[in-house]
Structures are given as structure tokens and as C-alpha cells.
N, C-alpha and C positions, 0 to 999 in steps of 0.2 A: 421770574414765574417760576411757581413748582410745577411735576412733571405732572399732576393732576388737573392743572390750570393748561398749560401749556396744550397737552392731549385734546384738551374740550375747545380750544381756543380753533385749533387748526381742523377738527372736525368743522368749527361751523363758520370757517373761512373755506373749508374746500366745498363746503353746500353752498356758499354765496355763491363760491366761483364759478360752480357747474350746476346752478340750479336749473338751466333748461337741461341737461341732461339725467342720465340715471345717476344721481349721487352715489346712493347707496353702493355701488358696484366700485368705488373709487376710494372707500372708508381708508385711511391709516393704520395700518397694526404697528405694536413694540415690534416684533419680528421680522419685517419688514422695511426697504429702504430706507435702511439706514448708512449716510453717510459714510464712505471706505470700506463699503463693503460690494459694492457695487464691480459685479466681472461681467462683464461683457460676452452674451452667448454668441457665437461667430454664426449662430445660422439666423441672429437678428437684421435687421434690415440696416445700410446704410441711409441716412438720410441729408440731401442738399435743400436745406430753408434760404431762401431770398428774402434779402431786408431790404428796405428804400433806405435811400441815401441820408446824410446828413444836412441841414439846412445851415449856412452861418452865423454865429453866434451863438448856436446850441452845440457845438461840440462835446461839452463837458458833459450834458444831460444824454446823449447820445449816445458818448461813449460807456456811462453806466447803465442806459438800458438795453443796449448791446452785449455788454460783461454779466450782467444778470438773468439775462435770459440765455447767454450760454453756459454761465454755471448751472438753472434750472436743467436743461438738458441735460449737462452733463452728469448731474446726480440721477439723472432717470436712465441711463446707457444700460446699465443691466436688466432695464426690463422692457426697452423699445429701440436700444442698438442705437449704433455712431450716427452721428452729424458733422454737417460742415455748413456754415452760415457764409454768402454770397450775399455781397453789397452790391446794389444796382448802382450803374453808371451814371444813371441822372437825378438830379434832383427834385422832388415833386411835392406839391402844396398834399393837406391833409384828406382833403376827400377823394385825390386823384389817387393814394396811395391803399386809403381802402376800397376803393373799386376795382385795384389793381388785384385785391385779393380774389375777388370775384371773378375776375377777368384769367386767373392763371398766370399773373404778372409777380406777384409774390406770395412770403409764404408766412409772413408773418410781419405785424406793424404795430406799434402804440399809440394812442391818442386818448384826447380826452374823449370821455364818455358821453353820450347821448341816448334818448331812446329810441331816436332815429337811427343813429349807427348802428344801437345793438339790436334792432329788430332786423336789418339787412346785413350784417355781420355776426360773429360770435366771437363776445368778448371773455377774458378770462378775468374774474370780479377782484382780483385782489389788486389793491390801490398803489403800482410798483412808487408812486415819488412821495406816498405817504399824505395826499392831498394837497401838498405844497403849492401846486398848481393854480387852487383856490384861493391861495394869498397872493396880493395884487398890489405891487406899488408902479409907482407911474412916473417916464418917461414925461418932461414936461420942457419948456421952453428954457434956455438961460435967463435969468433973471425975473423970472414969473414968480409973484408973491401972494398970487390973489388965493392958492390951496389952502396959506395957511389959515384961510378964515370958514375952512367947508367944517363944520361938526356934524353932518348926516348925510344920510343918500338925499332929501328934498334939496339940500344945499350942493351935492353933488351936478345934480339936473341940470343946474346952469351951466355944465361945461358938454363939451364938445368930446367926445372920442373918437379916435379912430382904429379899428381892428381889421381883420382877414376877412375878404369875403366869407369863406367853407368854413369859419370858426363858432364852435357850440356858443364860447365867449360871446363873440358878438352879438347872438341871439340872450344870451342871459342880460347883457347890458342896456338891449332894447326890450325886454320883458320889464326892467326895474324901469322902463321910461329914462333912460340915457339916450342921448343922441348920439348914433354913431355913422362916423364915415368909414363905409367898407372900400378897400382896397388891398392892394398884396403886402407882403412881409414887409420887403424892402423899401417900398413907397413908403408906409406908415411914417419911418422918424424922419424922412423930407417930411411930409405934409404938418406933421407938426414944429418941426425946427423953422417953417416956414409961413407959419400962422393960421394953416387952412383948418387945425382943428387943436385943441388945447393941452389934449393928452392922450399916452399912447399906455395903457394899462399891459403891464408886464409881469411874471411871476417870479417870487421872490428868488427863485434857483433860478433864474437865466438872465435877470438885466443887469447883473454887475457881469458876466461874459460880455453881454454886449456893449453896456458902457465901456470897457474896453476896447471895443474895435469901433476904432475914430470914421472909420469910412462910414459906419453906421448908425453913429451917436451925435457927427460933429454938430453943434448950437443945440445940443441938449444935455439937463443935469437930470437925476433920479430925485423927485420929489420927498422932504425927508419930513413931512407930517401926517399923513394917512397911511392905512392898510387896508385894502378893501378886499372881502373874504366872501366865500361863497363855496358851498359844496361842489368840488371840482374833480373827481378823481379820473388817474390815468389808468387805462387798463391795454395789456396786449389782446391784439386783435386777430382771428384767424380767419380764412373763409365760413361759410356758415355750415357747410357741411363736413367741414375738416374736425369731427368732435376729438378723434384720436389725439390730434395734435394738440386740441386745447385742454384735454385732460392728462397730457403729457406736460406740459407748460405749469399746469395747476400745481400739478402734484410734484413737479419738481421746485416751484417757487414753497410752495409751504415746506418741504425738508430743509428748505435755506433759511425761512422764518424760526424753524424749532431749533437748529444747531445755531441760529444766531448771525449766520453770513448775510442775511437779509440784510439786515441791523448795519451792519459793519460797511457792507457794500454803500450802502445808502447816505451814511456819516462821514465815510472817506470822499465823499464826492467833494470835490475844490468850491461848489458853491451851497456847501451843507451850511457848513458853521455861519458862513458869510448870510445864508437866509436865516437862520435864527436870530443873528444881530440884528439882522434887516427891519425883521418884524417888531422889535420892543419899542417901546415909548411911541409910539405912534395911536392916534387917533382912531377906533375901529369905523369902517361902516360895512355894515354885512346887507349884502344883495341876495335874492333869494335866486333857487334854480329850479326853472320848472322843466329845466330837460332832463332831469337825473328820473331814471325811473327808481321808482321803490330798492327792488334788488339790489340796484349800484348804491343806494345811498347808506341800505344797511350793511351791504362790506365795507364801506367805508367808515360806518360807525365802529363797529369789530374791530376792525381794525385799528383807529386811531386810539379806540379805548383800552387795549390792549400794548398797544406801541405806546402809548402813557407809563403803564403800569412797568413793562419790563424796561425801559430806559425814559426815567424819569427827567 
């Protein structure tokens, strides 16, 4: 991507990411916010930011999201001050993590976007997983051959999924008339292996790591013929009134996109290349996602378009 295209993309993403704020105040310029030029003003504040704990089976994704956030904060230290990241001692589900933002128990988390979540919390609309959490393959029972005959969404409706109580993905599958048994993350694996549900849809970014954890995946295999796809961006979220932090994270991420570091971090994830391979030669089953806001859908579309041009 040439410099002019890069600048237009950065400004477009900045507008999408902070459309709920006065975006014109945050436009990047060629003279400022260059990586390597940040010298922190001693008078700027030191900020301690509290993060959620990691769920088992998601260590690689968690490590990436934390490192990306840390680097986004680091390249903005000259404008906003130094920072420190502190991780919560307890694991918690997505909805509890988000509620903890409003209750001043966490400062930043990352989550699949939905209109409901975006109405209560402040999203930074830059899809940190490049939409890959909307690319799903299935955990099924060992020896189950039934999914090889699935050719369409209509065929998929004959099966029962298991998913988390508070996941937007659960609502997406239900909105597409796929039967879903709701339970906890840990219980989902056992429910499929014991035959109470037929499939546990997982992101291509996380399923390999989960499969390697035999305490979770015992009795399960990764189904090899289907790819379920829907718009499903993951954003950083902060409390609804923490506009300064939202602004800082957005600016930092866009600097990392511009200098190529964002793509480097994304592609260096252990699961990234595996994800690319996992999506090949599969039958595509597309779902509609009524939970994604127009702003988030636009942000995902812009990001994926430019990502494809820059990194074919």
C-alpha cells in the first residue's frame, strides 16, 4: 500500500473506531505520533490498567491481545504517559469481564462485538483478530461422519450445537435457526463427547490449541469438511465514560497498522498459519449476524479490504 492509500485507510479506520467520539479531533498527521519518536513527558500521568485473566485453551490468543494492547499503549506514551498492565487473579466469563468495566474492576477487555455490548461499553472498532473469530470449525465426537453430507445452512439445522450462556455467537446461531444448548465453556466439550449435543463451533484461531489440551478435548475430533462464516469482529472495550483511554488505544493500534507491526504480531501468533491452512478446501456455510452494528460491520469490512491488499 502506498503512503497516500495508507493515510486514507488510517483516517477511515480512525473514524470507524471512534465514530461515537469527536473523531475529527483525533486525526493523525505525518508530523506526529511516529514510532521511535516518543519521548515521554515527565509531567504526564502513569496509568495502571487492569486486564482480565486468561481462560484455559486460549493462552495464545490472550498473549497476542495483551501484547498488541501493550505495544499500542507504548507507542502513545509521549502523548498520554507511561502505563502498567495488571492481570486479574480470577478467570471470568465475557459478560462478567464487561460488567467489571462499569464497576471499575477492570479497565480494558476484548470481546466479540454486539449491538448490546456496544450500547453499554465503549468499543475501539479495530478488529484485532482480523475477523477470524467469525470463521468457525467444529468439535464433534470421534467417529461421527454425519457432517460430511452437510452442504448448506439448511442441512446444518438438523444438528444441535452447544455454546456459552453469554456469548453473542450463541445468539447468532439461534438467529439462523440452529438449535443451541447453552452451558459453560468447560462443560461444552464434555456435552459433545457424551452425545448431548452434536457440535461445538470454535474459531479457527483457538480450536487447535484447545484440541491439544486433552483434558478439554478427550473424545472429540476437529470436523474436516465445513467452514462456518459470519461477521464477528473482536474489539477492545473500555468503560462507557473512559473516552481518553479509548482514544489512546485507537491511535496506538492505527500507528501499529501503519508501520506494519500489527500484521507482524497477528501473523506471528502460533495459531495464525494453522488457521489459514484449516480454512482451505472446506465447504462454506454462511450465517447472518444480526447482532453486529452498522459501524462495526463497516470497520470490519474496511480493515479486511485493506488487510487483503497489503498482505495478500
